C-alpha positions as CSV (number, residue, x, y, z in Angstrom):
1,M,165.2,115.1,207.4
2,T,164.6,117.2,204.3
3,S,161.9,119.7,204.1
4,A,159.4,119.8,201.2
5,A,160.2,122.2,198.3
6,P,158.1,125.3,198.6
7,T,155.3,125.7,196.0
8,I,155.4,128.8,193.9
9,A,151.9,130.3,193.7
10,R,151.2,131.9,190.4
11,P,149.9,135.5,190.5
12,R,146.1,135.8,190.2
13,G,146.7,138.3,187.4
14,H,148.5,135.6,185.3
15,I,145.6,133.1,185.8
16,G,143.1,135.8,184.9
17,R,144.9,136.7,181.7
18,R,145.2,133.1,180.7
19,R,141.5,132.6,181.1
20,I,140.8,135.7,179.1
21,H,143.1,134.4,176.4
22,E,141.4,131.0,176.3
23,A,137.9,132.7,176.2
24,L,139.0,134.9,173.3
25,L,140.5,132.0,171.4
26,F,137.2,130.0,171.9
27,V,135.2,133.0,170.6
28,A,137.5,133.4,167.6
29,F,137.0,129.8,166.6
30,V,133.2,129.5,167.3
31,L,131.9,132.9,166.3
32,P,132.4,132.6,162.5
33,N,130.6,129.2,162.4
34,A,127.9,130.5,164.8
35,A,127.4,133.5,162.7
36,L,127.0,131.5,159.5
37,I,124.5,129.1,161.1
38,A,122.5,132.0,162.5
39,V,122.4,133.8,159.1
40,F,121.8,130.9,156.8
41,T,119.8,128.5,159.1
42,Y,118.0,130.1,162.0
43,R,117.3,133.5,160.3
44,P,115.5,131.8,157.3
45,L,113.6,129.5,159.7
46,V,112.3,132.5,161.7
47,L,111.4,134.3,158.5
48,N,109.6,131.2,157.2
49,I,107.5,131.0,160.4
50,W,106.6,134.7,160.0
51,Y,105.7,134.3,156.3
52,S,103.5,131.3,157.2
53,M,101.2,133.7,159.0
54,L,100.8,136.0,155.9
55,D,98.4,135.8,153.0
56,W,101.1,136.6,150.5
57,T,101.2,136.1,146.7
58,L,104.8,135.4,145.5
59,G,106.2,138.5,144.0
60,S,103.6,140.8,145.5
61,P,105.0,143.9,147.4
62,T,102.2,143.6,150.0
63,A,101.0,140.9,152.3
64,K,98.1,140.5,154.7
65,F,98.6,139.1,158.2
66,I,96.1,136.2,158.8
67,G,97.7,134.5,161.8
68,L,97.1,130.7,161.7
69,G,94.8,130.9,158.7
70,N,97.2,129.0,156.4
71,Y,97.5,126.2,158.9
72,R,93.7,126.0,159.4
73,E,93.3,125.8,155.6
74,F,95.9,123.1,155.2
75,F,94.4,120.8,157.9
76,S,90.9,121.3,156.7
77,R,91.7,120.8,153.0
78,D,95.0,119.2,152.1
79,A,96.3,117.5,155.2
80,G,94.7,114.1,154.7
81,Q,96.1,113.4,151.2
82,V,99.5,115.1,151.7
83,L,100.2,113.6,155.1
84,T,99.1,110.1,153.9
85,T,101.3,110.3,150.9
86,T,104.2,111.5,153.0
87,L,103.7,108.7,155.5
88,V,103.4,105.9,152.9
89,F,106.4,107.2,150.9
90,T,108.6,107.6,154.0
91,V,107.8,104.2,155.7
92,V,108.2,102.2,152.5
93,T,111.4,103.9,151.3
94,V,113.0,103.8,154.7
95,G,112.0,100.2,155.4
96,G,112.8,99.0,151.8
97,S,116.2,100.8,151.7
98,M,117.3,99.4,155.1
99,L,116.1,95.9,154.6
100,I,117.4,95.4,151.1
101,G,120.6,97.2,152.0
102,L,121.1,94.9,155.0
103,G,120.6,91.9,152.8
104,L,123.1,93.1,150.2
105,A,125.6,93.9,153.0
106,V,125.3,90.3,154.3
107,V,125.9,88.9,150.8
108,L,128.8,91.3,150.0
109,N,130.4,90.6,153.3
110,R,131.2,87.0,152.1
111,R,134.2,86.0,150.0
112,L,132.8,86.2,146.5
113,V,134.5,86.5,143.1
114,G,134.2,90.2,141.9
115,R,133.1,91.3,145.4
116,N,134.8,94.8,145.1
117,V,133.1,95.4,141.7
118,A,129.7,94.4,143.1
119,R,130.2,96.8,146.1
120,A,131.0,99.7,143.7
121,T,128.1,98.8,141.5
122,V,125.6,98.8,144.4
123,F,126.9,102.1,145.8
124,A,127.1,103.9,142.4
125,P,123.4,104.9,142.1
126,Y,123.6,106.8,145.4
127,V,126.2,109.2,144.2
128,L,124.5,109.8,140.8
129,S,122.5,113.0,140.2
130,G,118.9,112.7,141.2
131,V,117.9,114.6,138.0
132,G,119.8,112.2,135.8
133,V,118.4,109.2,137.6
134,G,114.9,110.6,137.3
135,L,115.3,111.2,133.5
136,V,116.6,107.7,132.9
137,W,113.8,106.0,134.9
138,T,111.2,108.2,133.3
139,F,112.2,106.7,129.9
140,I,112.2,103.2,131.5
141,F,108.6,103.6,132.8
142,D,107.3,105.4,129.7
143,P,104.2,103.3,128.8
144,V,104.6,104.0,125.0
145,G,108.3,103.8,124.1
146,G,109.9,102.8,127.4
147,V,112.1,99.9,128.1
148,L,109.6,98.3,130.5
149,A,106.8,98.7,128.0
150,A,108.9,96.9,125.3
151,V,109.7,94.0,127.7
152,L,106.0,93.6,128.6
153,R,105.0,93.6,125.0
154,K,107.3,90.7,124.4
155,F,105.1,88.7,126.8
156,G,101.8,90.1,125.3
157,Q,101.2,92.5,128.1
158,S,100.5,96.3,128.0
159,S,102.4,98.7,130.2
160,P,100.4,100.4,133.1
161,Q,99.9,104.1,133.0
162,W,102.5,104.9,135.5
163,F,102.2,108.7,135.1
164,L,98.4,109.0,135.0
165,Q,97.3,106.8,137.9
166,P,98.2,108.3,141.3
167,P,98.8,104.9,143.1
168,L,101.1,103.8,140.3
169,S,102.9,107.1,140.2
170,L,103.7,106.8,144.0
171,T,104.8,103.1,143.5
172,M,107.1,104.2,140.6
173,I,108.7,106.9,142.7
174,I,109.2,104.5,145.6
175,I,110.9,101.9,143.4
176,V,113.3,104.5,142.0
177,Y,114.0,106.1,145.3
178,I,114.8,102.7,147.0
179,W,117.0,101.7,144.0
180,K,119.0,104.9,144.3
181,N,119.5,105.0,148.0
182,L,119.8,101.3,149.1
183,G,123.5,101.4,148.2
184,Y,124.1,103.9,151.0
185,C,122.4,101.6,153.6
186,A,124.3,98.6,152.1
187,V,127.7,100.3,152.5
188,I,127.1,101.5,156.0
189,Y,125.8,98.1,157.1
190,L,128.8,96.4,155.4
191,A,131.2,98.5,157.4
192,A,129.3,97.5,160.6
193,L,129.4,93.8,159.7
194,Q,133.2,94.0,159.0
195,A,133.7,95.5,162.5
196,I,132.2,92.5,164.3
197,P,134.9,90.4,165.9
198,R,135.3,87.1,164.1
199,D,136.0,85.3,167.4
200,L,132.4,85.8,168.5
201,L,131.0,84.2,165.3
202,E,133.5,81.4,165.4
203,A,132.7,80.6,169.1
204,A,129.0,80.6,168.3
205,A,129.6,78.2,165.4
206,L,131.5,75.9,167.7
207,D,128.6,75.9,170.1
208,G,126.3,74.7,167.3
209,A,124.6,78.0,166.6
210,T,123.1,78.3,163.1
211,R,123.6,81.3,160.9
212,G,120.1,82.6,161.7
213,R,120.7,82.2,165.4
214,S,124.1,83.9,165.2
215,F,122.5,86.8,163.3
216,R,119.7,87.3,165.8
217,A,121.8,86.8,169.0
218,I,125.1,88.4,168.0
219,I,125.1,90.3,164.7
220,W,121.9,92.2,165.1
221,P,122.6,93.6,168.6
222,L,126.1,94.6,167.6
223,I,124.9,96.5,164.5
224,S,122.0,98.2,166.4
225,P,124.0,101.5,166.6
226,T,124.3,101.4,162.8
227,T,120.6,100.7,162.4
228,F,119.8,103.6,164.7
229,F,122.0,105.9,162.6
230,L,120.5,104.8,159.3
231,L,117.0,105.1,160.7
232,M,117.6,108.7,161.6
233,T,119.4,109.7,158.4
234,T,117.1,107.8,156.0
235,I,113.9,109.2,157.6
236,L,115.2,112.8,157.3
237,S,116.3,112.2,153.7
238,S,113.0,110.6,152.7
239,L,110.9,113.4,154.2
240,Q,113.0,116.0,152.3
241,S,113.0,114.1,149.0
242,F,112.4,116.4,146.0
243,D,114.5,115.8,142.9
244,L,113.0,112.5,141.8
245,I,109.5,113.6,142.4
246,R,110.1,116.8,140.5
247,I,111.6,115.1,137.5
248,M,109.3,112.1,137.2
249,T,105.9,113.6,138.3
250,P,106.2,117.4,137.8
251,M,102.5,118.0,138.8
252,G,102.6,115.7,141.8
253,Q,100.2,113.1,140.5
254,G,99.7,111.1,143.7
255,T,103.3,111.9,144.8
256,T,102.6,115.2,146.6
257,T,104.6,114.8,149.9
258,L,104.9,117.7,152.3
259,M,108.2,118.8,150.7
260,Y,106.7,118.7,147.2
261,A,103.4,120.3,148.3
262,S,105.4,123.3,149.6
263,Y,107.1,123.6,146.3
264,L,103.9,123.4,144.2
265,Q,102.1,126.0,146.3
266,A,105.0,128.5,145.8
267,F,106.3,127.7,142.4
268,G,103.9,125.4,140.7
269,G,101.5,128.0,139.5
270,Y,99.7,128.9,142.7
271,N,102.2,131.5,143.8
272,R,101.0,131.2,147.4
273,A,104.2,131.9,149.3
274,G,102.5,132.2,152.7
275,Y,100.7,128.9,152.3
276,S,103.9,127.2,151.1
277,A,105.7,128.6,154.2
278,A,103.1,127.1,156.4
279,I,103.6,123.6,154.9
280,S,107.4,124.0,155.2
281,T,107.0,125.0,158.9
282,L,104.9,121.9,159.5
283,L,107.6,119.8,157.9
284,V,110.3,121.3,160.2
285,V,108.1,120.5,163.2
286,I,107.6,116.9,162.1
287,L,111.4,116.5,161.6
288,L,112.1,118.0,165.0
289,I,109.5,115.7,166.7
290,L,110.9,112.6,165.0
291,T,114.4,113.5,165.9
292,V,113.6,114.0,169.5
293,F,111.5,110.8,169.6
294,Q,114.4,108.8,168.2
295,M,116.9,110.3,170.5
296,R,114.8,109.9,173.6
297,F,113.1,106.5,173.1
298,L,114.7,104.5,170.3
299,E,118.3,105.1,171.3
300,R,117.5,103.2,174.6
301,K,117.2,100.0,172.6
302,V,120.6,100.5,171.0
303,Y,123.3,98.2,172.2
304,Y,126.7,99.9,172.6
305,A,129.5,97.5,173.2
């Protein structure tokens, strides 16, 4: 009968040195990124919160501490219009981009002639410069010499004053924003549709399920993680939209969202840096609340295969 081979215990000093080495290696990899995030993300955030409690004119060497005065002023004067505009813009652009993007993805997922060209065409506006897109669409919506005005004149109609009437200005910005960003939703949804096993759809078809029934019972649950991802990213993107609004409606005629209101207060002639910082802080709080809400409640409805 053979005896078991004796185990060789490693010295505690060797284990301790190895742990120290791993800890130092971890710090070496993490510390540079953590330092950059702290300097360029969290430090500006903390400073912005501090500035929001000051009565400070941009460029002035002095500032007066007023506590929550800027917040009280915002909620008593500007909150109704700005928050309503932000809500309408976000809901319509997010819903429109996702719904139209899903429809395009379903169409582009079929075997069509020129399908690859169509896919590239749909996605192209998303990668274009927002400034360039805004300038082109400003010419299209120009009520005097624009393309849309010329088309309407052919039918004996006059062009609406898109840039002078606040509801029309917001509608114009929403149309352009959806056009620019629906390609992103379409491509992400297309990738999700192509990942669905064909066996499931073929089995449903053999059982007599219609396309609508297959979409509701099979496709929609399987792409719910993609829908959740797009919902998060598009909401965050819409709330931070700036370039199109700045180019097409520089004074914010009916298009003053939270993001653009912060810009106007600081750089649009008011030079109210403290008030602008207060609006920016509110936007950060809203983004944080929406992110936590989506992660805590909406993610529960996501089906992960």
